[in-house]
N, C-alpha and C positions, 0 to 999 in steps of 0.2 A: 507473524504478521505479514509475512510472502503469500502464505494459503489465502488469509483474510483479506487482503488488498487484491488478489485476482479474482475469489465473490465479489468482493465489491465491484470491480470493473463491470463484470459480469450480468449485474442485477437489471441497471437502465437497458443494455441489450435486451434480453431477455423481455424487462415490460412493455419497452416500447418498439418490440417485432409482432408482427401480426395482426388481426385487426380490430384490434381492443385499444387501438389508437388512430387519431385524426378527428374532421368533422362531423362525421355521422358515427361516432361511439359514445358510450354512453358518459365516458369519463366530460367528451367535452364538453355537455350540456348539465354539468355539478357545477356548484360553486366552488368546490376546491380545487380542479383542476391546475390553474397555474401554482400553485403551490405544490402539490403531486410531482408533476414534469419538472418545477427548479428543485424540489426535493430530488429526483430522479439524477439530475447532472450535477448536483454535489456532492450526490455520492458516487460518481463516477470520477470529479476532479479529484474527490478526497483519498480514491484508490488508487489513481495512476500514481498521483503523490506520495502515498505510502508504498507502495510500489517501487519506485522511484529509491526512495531512501532506505527501502530493507536489502535491494540489490544493491546499493554503495556499502552499507554495512557486511554485506557478507563478503563483499571483494577488498575489506579495508585490510591491511596487512597488520596491524597492531593485532587486532582480535585474530588473525592465523597464527601468526605466531604464538598468543598467550595461548591459545587452545592446545598449539603443537607440543608447548612447553612443559605443559600440564599434563599433557597426555603421557610424557615420558619420564614424570616427576620432578623437573629442573623445575626452579623457583622463577617464575615470568619475571623479567628486567622491563621494568618501565622506562617511559620515555623519559621521565625526569631523572634518571639515574645515568640513561646514553647520554643527556648532553651534558651534565656536570662532570662527568667523566674525560670527556673529549677537551 
């Protein structure tokens, strides 16, 4: 998800850079230019949202504890069992 969100953030930047976009381009004189530009904007926003969520998921404490306990061969402690024992 992290790599895919980084790629989707780069797509609008690649498509909007250079001489292909603007009032003198072929895109500006076609009937679907608004749809194309709005699709690029939506792709960039969804990529940014996915990037934030994937980084947040990687930094979550429960995920790291579960992965560490599985690599050591210990059973994972769920949040429900921790709250009921206190």
